[in-house]
N, C-alpha and C positions, 0 to 999 in steps of 0.2 A: 024052731028060729031060730033060737038065741045061738046055736052054732053057726047057723046060716050067714048070721052078721057078722061074726067072728072070721068067718071064713071070708067074705065079700072083703072086708078089712085089711085084712091080711094078705089078699092078693093084690089090693089098690097100693097098699104100703109099698110093696116089693117092687111092685110097677114103677112108682115115684122113684125109686131109691136107685132101681136099674137107669133111670133117665136123667140123674144128675150127672154133669161133670165137674171134672175136679180141675180147679183152676190154683197155680203156684206159681213159686218163683224168688227173685229175691229184688233189692233193693238199694242201690247203692249210691253215693255221690261221686265227683267226676275223679278223685281222688283213688276209688276202688275201696272207698269204705260206706261200712253198713250204716244205713240212714233207719234210725230207728223211731218207732211211733209212726210211719207212714200210713196215710190212711189208701187203700185200694180199693175200688169200686166198680162196677159196671153200669155204663151210664145209664140215665132211667131205668133203673131199678134198684132194689133193696138190699142186693147180695154184695160183700164185702169181708175185707178182714184189715187187720192192722201190721206193720211187719214187728218183726220180734228184736231183740238184744243182736241179732246176726244179720237183721235186713230181711228174713227169710218171713211168705206169707203163705197162707193155702187155703183157700174154702170152696166150698161146693155151689154150686146154682142148678136151678132145674129151667135156664132159660137156651133158648137154641136160636140158630142161625149166626149172622154176622153182627158184633157187639164192639162198642167201645169202652176199653177198660183204663181209668185214669188211677195215675199216682200224685198223689198229693200230700206235701209235708209243709211245715213252719219253715220260713226263710229259705224255701227250694220253688224252684220254676215248678209247675204243673206238667205231667208227664201223661202222652198221652197213646195206645197203642189199638188198632185194629186188631180184633181176633174171631176166630171161627169156633163154635161153639158145637160144635158137630162129633168133638171126642175133647180128652184131656189138654189142657193149654197149659204151656210153662213160659212164663214171660217175665224175662226180667228186665230192670227199668235202670237207667243210670240219669241221675238227678243233678242239675247244674244250681248251684246258688241264688236265691234271688239276691240282686244287690240291694241292700237297707241301709238308709243312712243311721240308722241308730245301731246297727251291730258293725258298720264295715270300719277297720283301722282309721285314725286319724295320725296324720302326720305330725309329730310332735317335737321331732330333733329342733332343740333352738327356739322352743315357742310354749308359752305359757296362756291358755286360751282361759277365758273367764265369762260367767255371764249365760253361756249357751249349755241349758239344760239337757240337750243332746249329747251333748260329749263330756260332762263332768266339770264341774266349776273348781278353779284352783283359788280365786280371790275373787269375789263377788260386790258389787257396789255396798252390800251391808258390811262384809267384812271390813272394806276401807273403814267405814264409818266405828266398826265397833275393834277395831286393832289397836290394842293400847300404844301409848308413844306418837300413833301416826296424826291424829288429832285433825283427823277427816282428810287429810293428804294424799292423792293419789301415789305421789313418788314417796314419798314415807312410808305406806305402804307396802309399795312392790319393792322398798329395800328389805325387805325381811324375806324375798325370795334370794334362790340362791344365782348367783351370776353378777348382783349387786353390790358395789362398794359402800362402805358406810364414810362416805365424806359430808361432812358437816360443815364445811366451810365456804362453802360453793353449793350453788344452785344445777339441778340436774342429774340423770342418771348416769353413773360411771358403773360401765358393765364392760367387764373381762378385758379389762388393761385398757379401755377404751375412755377418750376422757367426755368430759360432758357433753359438749357439741357433737359428739359422735351419737347421740342418742335423739330422735327425733320423735314430735307426736303429731298424731293426725286423729282428727274429729270429722267421721263420716266420709273418709278419704280424703280431707283437705289438710293440708299442712299448717300447722298453728305456729309461725315464725317465732312466739316470745312466749313459750306457756308457763312462765315464771314471774312472780312479780320483779320491778326492778328493785335493787336493794345496795349497801352499801359494802365495800369491801371487804371479803374474808366473814362475811355474814350470811348463811345461807336465806334464799328465800321459798317460800310454798307457793305451790301451783295456785294457779286462780280458777282453776274450775272444780264444782261441787262433782262429787261422784254419785249424788241423787239424779244428774240427768243423763246417767249413761247406764244403757242395760247389758253391754259386752265391755271387754277389755281385754287385749290380746298384748302380752308384754313377750317380745323376741328378744332372747337373750342372742340371738345368731341366727343365720340362716334364714332371715324372713323372706317372702314373697314379692316375685318380679313386679307385682304391680306398685311396688313404693320403692323410691329411693333417696340418694344424699343422705346416705346415713351409713359410717363404716361400721357400728356396732350393733346398733340394736334401733328398733321401732316402738313406740307404744301405740297402738290403733286402739280410738275410741269409740264406739258407737251408740249413737244418743237413742234414747228410747221414741218409740212410735208414739203412741198414745198415754196418757196417765190411765190409772184404772177408775177414779171418778174424780171430779170435782173435789179440790181442796185449797186451805189458805192455809197456811205454815207463820211462826214467828218463833224466832232466836232471840233470849235476852243473858246478856251477860256482863261482868263488869268490863269486858274488853269490847264488846259490840252488838250491835242490834240488828235485825234482818227483818225480813216482811216480804214473802212470797206468796202467790196463788198460782194453782192450774185450774183451768175452766175446762169441762168436757162438754161439748155440744149434746143436747138431748139424742142424737140419732147416734151418736159415738162414733162419728166418720171426721170429728175435726177436733182442733183444742189449741186455745190460746195460754200464753202463759207469762209472769213476769218476777222481776224482786229486785231488791235494794237492800244493801246491805252496807252499815258504817261500822267501822273501828278504830278505836281512839287507843294507845298504848298508856297514855297518862298516868292513870290511877295505878296500872299495873307496875307501871314501872316505880312508884310510889312504895308500894307494897313489895316488890322486888326487886332490889338494885341491880342496875347493870353497870359493867365497866366501863363502856364510852360513856364520855358524857353527852347525853345528847341535849342540845339546844334548841333542836325541832324535835317532837314526841312523834314517830312515826304515825300518820292516820292513813285510812284508806278508806276509799268510796269505789262500791260496785254495784252496777247495775248489769241485768239482763232482760231479754225479751225472746220469746218463740212463740212459732204456731207452726202446726201440722194438720196434714189434710190429705184422708185416705182416698185414694183414685177408685174408679169403677172397676178396674182389673187389679186390686189389692195393693196396687204400690203406695207411694206415700211421698208428698211433697211435703219439705221440713225446712225452716227458717230457725238459724240459732244466732243470735249477738249477745256481745259483751264489753262493757264498756268499764275501765278501770281508771281510777287517779290516786297518786298515794304519794307521800310527800316524807321527808325527816332531813334532819341534821346532826351530825355528831362531833365530836371532838378525840384527837388521840393524841397520846404524848407523842412529839414527834422523835425519830429513832435516831437522829444524825444529829441532836443537842439534846442537853440537859434539861433545858426551861421552854422551849419553843413547843408549839402544839400544832397538829394538824387537823385542820375543819373540812368537813365535806358536806355538802348538800345537795337533796335531790327532790326536785319534782319529775313523775312521770305520768305518761297519758298512754292507754291503750283502748286501742279498738279492735274488736276481732267481729266479722261475720263470716256465718255461710248458708248457702241456701242449696239444696241437694233435691234429687227426682230420680226415685226409684221405681220403676215399672215393669211389667209383665206385660210381654210382648206376644206370648201365645207359640204354642208350637216347642217351650222349653227355651225361650229365648228371655231373655232377661237384660233391661237398661239401668243403669244407672250413670247420671250426670251431677255434677257437683260445678259450684262456682265459690269463690270466698275471698275477700279482700280485708288485709291485718294492717293497722299502722301503730306504731310505736314511736313514742319521743318521749327521751330522755335529756331532762336540762340538769347538769351537774356542775358544780363549782367548789374549786380546790382553795382553801385558802392558808399560807403558812402565818400563825397567829403568835403573838407574845402572851404572856401570863394575865394579861388585863383582857384576853380575846379579841384584840386589834389586828388587823393585818399588816404584815409585813413585808416588804419586797428586801431581796438579797441577790444581788448580780452575780454571784460564783455558785457555779455547781457544787452539791445537786439542788440549793436552797432557791436557786433560778427557776426549776421545775416545779417548783410546792405550790405555783400560784397562777393557776389555768381555768378559763372557763369553755365546758364543753358542752355540745349539743349533738344526739344522734337521732337521727330521722331514719325507720324504716319502713318500709312499705313492700307487702309483697301480695299480688295479683297473681289469684289461680283459677285456671280454668281444668274442667276432666271431663272426661267420656270413658265409659267403660261396659263393655257387653258382655254378656256370660249365654252360652248356649250349653242344656242341661242334656246328655244320653243317660240312658239304661238307671233311671232316676237318681245317681247319684255323682256319675264321672260329668266335668265340665271341661269348656274352652273358655279362658275368660282372654280379652282383648281392649285395647282403648289406646289413647294417649292424654297427654296432659301438657300444658302450658304454663310457665311461672314469669311474670314479670319480676323483677327486684329493683327496687329503688332506695340507694342509701344514702345520704348525706349527713357529712361530717363538719362541725364548724369546732375547730379549736382555736381561741383567743380571736375570733371573729374571721377567722381565713377560713372557706369554704374548699370541700373536697368532694367529689360526687360518685357513685359507683353506681353502676346501671346492667344488669344481666337479663337476657331473655333467654329461658331456658327452656327445652322442649325436650318432651321425652316418649317413645313408643314402647309399649310392653306387652306381652303374651305368655299365657301358663295357661299348662293343661292338665287337670287333677284326672287321671286314670285309674280305676278300680278293675283289674281283672280278675279279682274275686273279692268277696269280703274280708278275705284274709291279706292282701296285696293290696297294696297302694302306692302309685306313682304321680310325683307333681313335678313338671320341669318346664321351664321358661327361660326367659330372657329378657332385656330391656337395655333399648337401646338410647342414647340421652347426647344431648349437644347442646352448649354453652358460649355465650356469644361472647363473652369476656374472655373465655379460655379458647373458644376459636377451635375445640375440638371435638370428637366424635368420641366415645366410646362403648362399647357392650360388655353386659355383664350376665353370661350365664348361671341360671341356677336350677339345681335339680334335689329331692330329695324321696327317698324311699320308705315306707313303714311295712311291718311284715306280723302277721301274728303269730305268736310262737307258745300257746297256750290259753288257758281260759284266763278274760280280761288281763292277758300279758304281750307286749308286743317291744320291736326293736324298732329303732327307726335310724335313718343316716343322710344327712344333706350335704352336702356342696352348693358354694356360692360365692362369685366375684362381686364387689359392691365397691361405689366410686364417691367420692366427697369433695365439691370444691372446697377449698382453705378458707378459713374463717375470713371476713373482710377485712378485718385489723392487718393481716396480713396480704390482702391482696391491695388494700389502698397504697403503700409503699412499691407493691411489686404487681401488677396486674398480668404479668407475664407468665404466672406459675399456671402449672397444670393439675388434673385432677388428682386425689389421694386415692391408695386404693386399699382393700382388705378382702383377704380370702379365706374362707370361714373352711373348716371341715368338722363333722359333728358325728359322733356316736351315741343312742340315747335307746335306753329301756325303760319301760314304764309296766306299771301293773296296778290294775284296778280292781278292787272287790268292793262288796256294798259298805259303805263310811270308812273308807280308807283308799289312799293313792300313794303309790311309792315309784319314786323317779331317779333315776342316777344317769350320769350324761358326761361325758368327756368331747374336749374340742380341741382344736390346734388352729392357730390363727396367725397367718403371716401380714405385714405392713410392708406396704411399697410406697415411694415419692411422695414420703412426709415432707413437710417444709424443711428445711434449713436454713438457718440464716446465720450459721459458722461453720467453716472459715470463708465460705466467699463472701466477697463484699456487698450482692444483694443477694436477696434470700433465692432457693430454686428448692428443687423437688430430689435433692439424693439423700434424703432420710429413709431408713427402714426400721423393721422392728418384728418383734413375734408376741405372741400369746398363747400359753398354752396351761390347761387346767381339767380338772373334775369337780363334780356338782353330784349333791344328794339332796333330795327333798323327800318328806314324809308327813303327810295327813292323815288323821286318824278321828274319825268322829264316834268309832264305836266300841274301841275296847274297855273304855272308863264309861258308864252311864253317867249320860248329862255333863259331859265333857268332850271339848273341843281343841284339838291342838296341833300343831305343827311345827316340823324340825328343818333348817336347812344347810347347809355346810359348803362352802367353797375354797377351793384349793387353786391359786392363780401363781403363776411364774410368766413374768413378761419383763421383756427390755425392749426401749426405743432407743434409737438415735435420731434425734427429731432439735428443731430450733435451736439452740446455743448449745447443746451437751457437748461436750468436748469426746463422748465417746457412749457404746450401748449401754443404758442405765435403764433402772428400774423407775418408772416415773414415780412423783411425789404421792399419786394418787391412788397408789396401787399398794392393797397389801396380802402377804403370802395367803394367811386363813382368815375367812369368815365365817360367820354364823348366827343364827337367830333361833330362837324361840318365843312360838306364840303359844300363850294357855286362854281357853274361854271358857264360861260357865254362865248358866242361868240358872237361879234359882226359883222356883216359880212360888214358894212359900213365902220368900222374901219380896217377890217382885222385882228383882235385882240380880244385875245381871255383873260380872266381874272380869277384867281380862289383864292379861299381865305380857309385856314383851321385853325379850332381854336381848340383846346383840353385842356381838365380841369381833374384833378383829384383832389381828395383831398389829405391831406399830409400823407406820408406814414411813418410807425414805425420805430424808431430807436433804439439800444441798445447798451452798453456799456456791454459786459460779459466777468467778468473776474474771474480769479481762487485765491479761496482763502482757503487755509487750504484744499486743495486738493479737494473742491467742487466749482463750478461754481455757481456766482450769478451774478446777473443784478444790476449793482452801477449807472446805468444811461439810462433813456428810457426819450421818448417825439414823439412828430408827428413833422415831416416837416411842412414848411408851404406848402398852395396848389399849386398846380402846375397849370399854365395857359402859354399856348404858341398860337400866334397866327402867321401865315404864310401867305405869299401873292408871286401870280405868276401872272406875264404875259408874254404873246406869239405874236408877230407879224408874219402874217404869207403874206406876200408881195405878191405871186402869188396865194392867194385864189381869185377862180372867174376865171382865165384866164388858158383859157383849149390849150392855142398855147405854155405855159412855158416850156419850158425844162428840166431847176432847179427848184427844188422846194425847198426853205430854209425857216428857222423858226428863229428869235431871241427869246431866252428865257433869261426872269431876274426873279429871285425869291429871297427873305428873309423869313427867320425864324424868330422865337422868338421876333416879333417888341416890343411885353412889355416891353422887359427887356432895350429898349433903355430908358424908361419912369418906369425904378425902379422896375420894376418885377423882381426881382433875383430867379431865378429854385435853389433849394439846393435840393436834390437828396439823402443826410443822412449826417453823419459824422464820419470822423476818430477820435480816439482816441490814446492817446499815451500809450504807453508801462506799466506806473504807473497811469493810467486813469485821470490825471490832467489834461491835453491838450486834447481840442476837438474843431477840425476843420471840418468846412463845406465842405462837396463835392459838387461844382459846376461843370457846363459848362467850357471847356477849353477859351471859349468867349461870351459875352452875345447874337451876332446873327451869322448867316451864311448868305453870301452872294452868290451869284450866276448869273454871264451872260456871255452868250454865243451864239455861231451860228453854224447852224446846216444845212449841205448841203445835197439834195439828188437827184441822176440823175438817172431815168429808173422808178422811181415809186411817183407818186403824192397822198401823203396821204392827200390833202386836206379835200377832203369829210368827212375821217374818222374823222378830227381833228374837224370840223364844226357840223356832226351830230352826234358825242359823248359828244360834251360840248354845246350843246342847254338847 
């Protein structure tokens, strides 16, 4: 009986083995390279195999008849074949990549993006808050990136040979006409906006999207947060300022509202830290803002943001044209900015984004020529006759914007839309009014096409019309990105950019035309876990710059160029619990514009600029430390004087090298305490420590009317100090601070 059982089993096994069909083949991608680890299965069965290092697979099955053979792999589209299992089968597969937003290349030429976790952050809002020397100012933090110049006597971002007014800022797609506080001449002011209200920042050093215009050099795109994590109340206290803010999240987490108020007065600070100017009216600032956010049924958002600011100051300086007289400057400034945006998912891959904004800025300035007793004096001869003036400048900007997007194959998109700006600028000088208005219209379109995850193309254009210039322009733009290795890619970008001349040039001559810049950019970037390396080269030409000499009236006969190379490296991995980044910029630029007698390097451009930023959070001490060192070679300075109807350079040179070391420390006593109900931070910082040891910063020189007296332009004080306490109820950001500063 036992022998009979063995015989039957052997016969059955032989029959089964003889009935098996062998299935084999290879799996390759569209380029003919093997796809490793692909899963090959018979549909509705348990039979299958996995491709090896050569893409080959094989397995046997006892199934009979017609079946569907399926090949699937991560990041590839699933492929099917109909096969007949009446005999052995050889099935080869060619698999196409699945478009994946996380894996696709990004067009990075000329652009630094932050706050997008899918793309890799360069500078987050928390980076701005904790970068030493930045004092929570977005512009100051961006100056640590390559491309930005270390200009300390004027507000604004000076990028790749461009002046500060050649960089524009946008919030949720709408223009911010006055992103900085108004201030005194040759004293830079900080930005108006707190980094905490933004979830993302894009700093374009050139080659920016066709969706934006009217900036020759750069744009800063700020995207506000959608909804706060939870309701919270924040209080800030320091010898300089006090603030109170709240964000309230609805119970259904579909809407929120918030408001804040802050007041700053530098009287106590100036008593402790003497200033070079004589402040007869100490700077003071009132700031208030409000917001609401509503999540729509289809996942869109309606958002409002409004801010009001008032600041005033008054100071005296020694008059450069005399030995005993003084120049007094007084300022009262009001600023009001609002935007309302609505973004919505329309279905079938369509999205809509609408926005309206209104801003008004009023600067009331008085200039007085005073004697030693601070009494106003009137002298009818030049140059003293120009030193008494009353000046008011009101600038209103109203904007409407509509943008639509259609998404294809999950990541490719086409975007198009239009916008309209109405600009109203009224100047009153010694009771004489001048008015400038402009209706500006633009149509824009742009396609982001991904041929594969390794190859992406962006192409678009922008048509603009200004009623004051009475001309159309067309600005084509294109960029390409290609992956050259794991985590590595190259990008190329080209674009033309137009900008209206500044209003102070249009007032005397409204017949000026657009100024123009053309950018050519090449970029290489490699990202690995905890590290980012980036190098970029560019060439930029300027055309139709405004010249005020030699023509009797200004015209657009100016030109120029800027070229250079930049490097950026950030590393959170090599040294345990340590984060740092290094940036370097080389710039060669010259331009012939305004009253320049020839093509010269502008006085805001340094040949070499570099920054090193260090951060470390020590959990045992519950304390974070930061240091920022910035360096720039000397900038050129000129004394350009008119002689016999011609402008000539009578004196020139270069300032001493710029060196600035800033330190910050912040103590978080609630770090690690999960039961704490109040989250608070103590912050202390100081800028330009080297100034204490004799390293004077010189930004340039002022000259007297006759050119015989020369005075250095320096900061109002060697250092700036800040100490403050910030308390929050409702949101514990300890993990954010620790994780982002290791």
